C-alpha positions as CSV (number, residue, x, y, z in Angstrom):
1,M,105.5,99.4,112.0
2,I,103.9,102.6,113.1
3,E,100.7,102.5,114.9
4,I,98.5,105.4,114.1
5,T,97.2,106.5,117.4
6,S,95.6,109.7,116.6
7,P,91.7,109.6,117.0
8,V,89.4,107.8,114.6
9,S,86.4,110.2,114.0
10,V,82.9,108.7,113.2
11,L,81.5,110.8,110.4
12,H,78.5,108.9,109.7
13,D,76.9,106.2,111.5
14,G,73.9,103.8,110.7
15,L,75.1,102.7,107.1
16,A,74.2,99.3,106.0
17,F,77.4,98.4,104.3
18,G,79.7,101.2,102.8
19,E,82.0,100.5,99.8
20,G,83.9,102.3,96.9
21,P,85.0,105.8,98.6
22,R,86.0,108.1,96.0
23,W,87.5,111.7,96.6
24,R,86.7,114.3,94.3
25,D,86.3,118.2,94.4
26,G,86.7,118.3,98.1
27,E,83.9,115.7,98.7
28,L,83.9,112.1,99.5
29,Y,81.6,109.8,97.4
30,F,80.5,106.4,98.3
31,S,78.1,103.5,97.9
32,D,75.8,102.2,100.7
33,M,75.6,98.8,99.1
34,H,73.0,97.1,100.9
35,A,71.0,100.3,101.1
36,Y,71.0,100.7,97.3
37,Q,72.2,104.2,97.5
38,V,75.4,106.4,96.4
39,L,76.2,109.0,99.1
40,C,78.3,112.1,99.2
41,Y,79.9,113.3,102.3
42,R,81.0,117.2,102.6
43,P,83.6,117.6,105.1
44,D,83.1,121.3,105.3
45,T,79.7,120.9,106.6
46,G,79.7,117.3,107.9
47,V,76.6,116.5,105.8
48,T,75.9,113.4,104.0
49,R,73.5,113.4,101.3
50,V,72.0,110.8,98.8
51,I,73.4,111.3,95.1
52,A,71.5,108.4,93.5
53,A,69.0,105.5,94.5
54,I,70.2,102.4,92.5
55,D,67.9,99.6,91.8
56,D,70.6,97.2,92.5
57,E,73.6,96.9,94.9
58,P,76.1,99.7,94.1
59,S,79.8,99.2,94.5
60,G,82.8,100.7,92.5
61,L,82.4,104.4,91.5
62,G,84.2,106.7,89.0
63,W,83.6,109.5,86.6
64,L,83.5,110.1,82.9
65,P,85.3,113.2,81.5
66,N,81.8,114.9,81.1
67,G,81.2,114.3,84.8
68,D,78.7,111.7,84.7
69,L,79.2,109.1,87.6
70,L,79.9,105.6,86.8
71,V,78.4,102.8,89.2
72,V,79.0,99.2,89.4
73,A,75.5,97.3,89.6
74,M,76.6,94.1,91.4
75,S,73.8,91.7,90.7
76,S,73.0,92.7,87.2
77,K,76.6,92.6,86.3
78,S,76.5,96.0,84.5
79,L,78.1,99.5,84.7
80,L,75.5,102.3,85.1
81,R,75.8,105.9,84.0
82,V,74.2,108.3,86.2
83,N,73.6,112.2,85.5
84,T,73.6,113.6,89.0
85,T,72.5,116.9,87.7
86,T,69.1,116.0,87.4
87,T,66.5,115.4,90.2
88,P,66.1,112.5,90.5
89,A,69.3,111.3,88.8
90,E,69.0,110.1,85.4
91,I,70.4,106.5,85.2
92,S,71.1,104.3,82.1
93,V,73.1,101.2,81.5
94,Y,76.5,102.0,80.2
95,A,77.9,98.7,79.7
96,D,76.5,95.3,80.0
97,L,79.1,92.9,81.7
98,S,77.0,89.6,82.1
99,E,78.6,87.8,79.5
100,L,82.1,88.5,80.8
101,A,81.6,88.6,84.8
102,A,81.8,85.1,86.3
103,G,80.3,86.4,89.5
104,R,78.8,89.5,90.8
105,C,80.8,92.6,89.8
106,N,82.3,94.6,92.7
107,D,85.1,97.5,92.6
108,M,86.3,99.5,89.8
109,V,89.0,102.2,89.1
110,V,88.3,104.8,86.2
111,M,90.9,106.9,84.5
112,P,90.2,110.7,83.7
113,N,89.8,109.6,80.0
114,G,86.9,107.2,80.8
115,D,89.0,104.0,81.0
116,A,87.6,101.5,83.6
117,Y,88.7,98.4,85.0
118,V,86.0,96.3,87.0
119,G,86.5,93.4,89.2
120,N,84.0,90.4,90.0
121,F,83.6,87.5,92.6
122,G,84.2,84.8,90.2
123,Y,81.7,82.7,92.0
124,D,78.5,82.9,94.1
125,M,79.7,83.7,97.6
126,H,76.4,83.9,99.3
127,K,75.2,80.5,97.9
128,G,78.1,78.6,99.0
129,E,79.9,77.9,95.7
130,K,83.5,76.8,95.6
131,L,85.9,79.8,95.2
132,A,87.2,80.0,91.6
133,P,89.7,82.2,89.7
134,T,88.0,85.0,87.5
135,H,89.1,88.1,85.5
136,L,89.5,91.6,85.3
137,I,87.2,93.5,82.9
138,Y,88.1,96.7,80.9
139,V,85.4,99.0,79.7
140,N,86.7,101.7,77.0
141,P,85.1,105.3,77.0
142,Q,82.4,104.2,74.6
143,G,81.2,101.4,76.9
144,K,82.7,98.4,75.1
145,A,83.9,95.7,77.3
146,S,86.6,93.1,77.1
147,L,88.8,90.8,79.3
148,V,92.3,92.2,80.2
149,A,93.6,89.7,82.9
150,D,92.7,86.4,84.2
151,D,93.4,83.9,87.0
152,L,92.7,86.4,89.6
153,M,91.3,85.3,93.1
154,F,88.5,87.9,93.8
155,P,89.7,90.9,92.1
156,N,88.6,93.7,94.4
157,G,90.2,97.2,95.2
158,T,92.2,98.6,92.4
159,V,94.5,101.6,91.8
160,I,96.4,103.1,89.0
161,T,99.7,105.1,89.5
162,A,99.8,108.8,88.9
163,D,101.8,108.2,85.7
164,G,98.9,106.0,84.3
165,K,101.4,103.3,83.6
166,T,100.7,100.5,86.4
167,L,97.7,99.1,87.7
168,V,97.5,97.2,91.2
169,V,94.7,95.1,92.0
170,A,93.8,93.4,95.4
171,E,93.1,89.7,95.1
172,T,91.3,89.3,98.3
173,F,91.3,85.5,98.7
174,A,95.0,85.3,97.6
175,S,95.8,87.8,100.4
176,R,98.1,89.7,97.7
177,L,98.3,92.9,95.6
178,S,99.0,92.1,92.0
179,S,100.6,94.6,89.5
180,F,100.1,95.2,85.7
181,R,101.8,97.4,83.4
182,I,99.2,99.3,81.2
183,A,99.8,99.6,77.6
184,P,98.8,102.7,75.5
185,D,95.9,100.6,74.1
186,A,94.6,99.9,77.9
187,T,95.5,96.2,77.7
188,L,97.7,94.7,80.8
189,S,100.7,92.7,80.8
190,Q,104.0,92.0,82.9
191,R,101.9,90.5,85.9
192,E,104.0,90.8,89.2
193,T,103.1,90.3,92.9
194,W,103.3,93.7,94.3
195,A,103.2,92.6,97.7
196,T,101.8,89.6,100.1
197,L,99.8,90.6,103.1
198,P,100.6,89.6,106.6
199,D,99.1,86.2,108.0
200,G,95.4,86.7,108.6
201,A,95.0,89.8,106.7
202,V,93.1,90.1,103.3
203,P,93.0,93.2,100.9
204,D,89.5,94.5,100.3
205,G,89.4,98.3,99.0
206,I,92.9,100.1,98.7
207,C,94.2,103.5,97.8
208,L,97.7,104.9,96.7
209,D,99.5,107.7,98.3
210,A,102.2,110.1,97.2
211,Q,104.9,108.2,98.6
212,G,104.1,105.0,96.6
213,G,102.5,103.0,99.7
214,I,99.1,101.3,99.3
215,W,96.6,101.8,102.0
216,V,94.7,98.3,102.5
217,A,91.5,97.9,104.3
218,S,91.6,94.3,106.0
219,P,88.1,93.3,107.0
220,T,89.4,90.0,108.7
221,T,91.9,91.7,111.1
222,N,89.7,95.0,112.0
223,D,92.4,97.5,110.5
224,V,93.9,99.4,107.7
225,L,97.5,98.6,106.7
226,R,100.0,100.9,104.7
227,I,101.9,98.5,102.6
228,E,105.0,99.4,100.6
229,H,106.3,97.5,97.5
230,G,107.7,94.1,98.4
231,G,105.2,93.8,101.5
232,N,106.7,95.9,104.3
233,V,103.9,97.1,106.6
234,S,105.0,100.8,107.5
235,H,101.7,101.9,109.1
236,R,98.5,100.4,110.8
237,V,95.1,101.9,112.0
238,A,93.2,99.5,114.4
239,L,89.6,99.5,114.4
240,D,86.9,98.0,116.5
241,R,85.2,96.4,113.4
242,G,86.1,95.1,109.9
243,A,87.6,97.7,107.4
244,F,86.3,97.3,104.0
245,A,87.4,100.2,101.9
246,C,89.6,103.3,102.1
247,M,90.2,106.5,100.4
248,L,92.5,109.6,101.1
249,G,91.3,113.0,100.5
250,G,94.6,115.0,100.9
251,T,96.0,113.5,104.3
252,D,92.7,112.6,105.6
253,L,92.3,108.8,105.3
254,Y,88.6,108.0,104.9
255,I,87.5,104.4,106.2
256,L,84.3,102.4,105.4
257,A,83.9,99.8,108.4
258,A,81.1,97.4,109.3
259,Q,80.4,94.6,111.5
260,S,79.5,92.1,108.8
261,S,79.5,91.9,105.0
262,T,76.4,89.5,105.1
263,P,73.5,91.4,103.4
264,K,70.8,90.3,105.8
265,Q,72.9,91.0,108.7
266,C,74.0,94.6,107.2
267,K,70.4,95.5,106.6
268,E,69.1,94.4,110.1
269,Q,72.1,95.9,112.2
270,L,72.8,99.0,110.1
271,A,76.4,99.1,112.0
272,G,78.5,100.5,108.9
273,Q,80.2,103.7,109.7
274,L,82.2,106.3,107.6
275,L,85.5,107.1,109.5
276,K,88.4,109.4,109.3
277,V,91.9,109.4,110.7
278,Q,94.9,111.6,109.7
279,A,97.5,110.0,107.5
280,P,101.1,110.8,107.1
281,Y,101.0,111.3,103.2
282,P,98.5,112.5,100.8
283,G,96.7,110.5,98.3
284,A,97.9,110.0,94.8
285,G,97.1,108.2,91.5
286,Y,93.6,107.0,90.7
287,P,90.9,106.6,91.8
């Protein structure tokens, strides 16, 4: 395993809790979940701006073919459609997932044609309910939702390979990455364990690189791991706080980190950070 020792730059400090980073047209978009905002960071200027204020906790992000932004609204268990060309941004409900999601919704991957796959907790974490398996939800380009996979332990960060044929989802509380084959009708089959994480690590947000490795943010071990198919850990980025999500923009690895994920502590501490470190391979696939 290679320890990445190049400097980790702090690009933005004072976040409540960053999630769902996405690279698009030379900019990094991400949610500040407990501040109810979607933000955009421009590497050329170093400026972070608010794209949309959400009346809920935003998580996963993606785009429809026409450029409208899709945002997971966690508490309302819905997918929002955001027109960012208006001021303020025009926001509407794109898909109501409340009948399908067993717990609060979280991360998501969206394909260029608008196919979206959304995870959910499966139980109420903050009320102390018992961990339970749950589903992955598919939302088609017309906003119709259906279940496409079950028996997942907290499906979280999700990626799709560049050929559009394989989906890999992080099962946070099973400490594994699970893969599925994507059929032409967007249904999932042929489930396999893509990789099991090292002892103590759990996968939260993930992203895919051009050599087929998956970068995994692990909040329990304060690091980001590059994991190859089968479970070999090839690279590691060590942090001083929990890593909750990551995204490659070229060979720049962007990381969202925080001291805590508890809403009250996040809002009080404002210790969330957007970080950057150089990676050995560029990003690939989706998101």
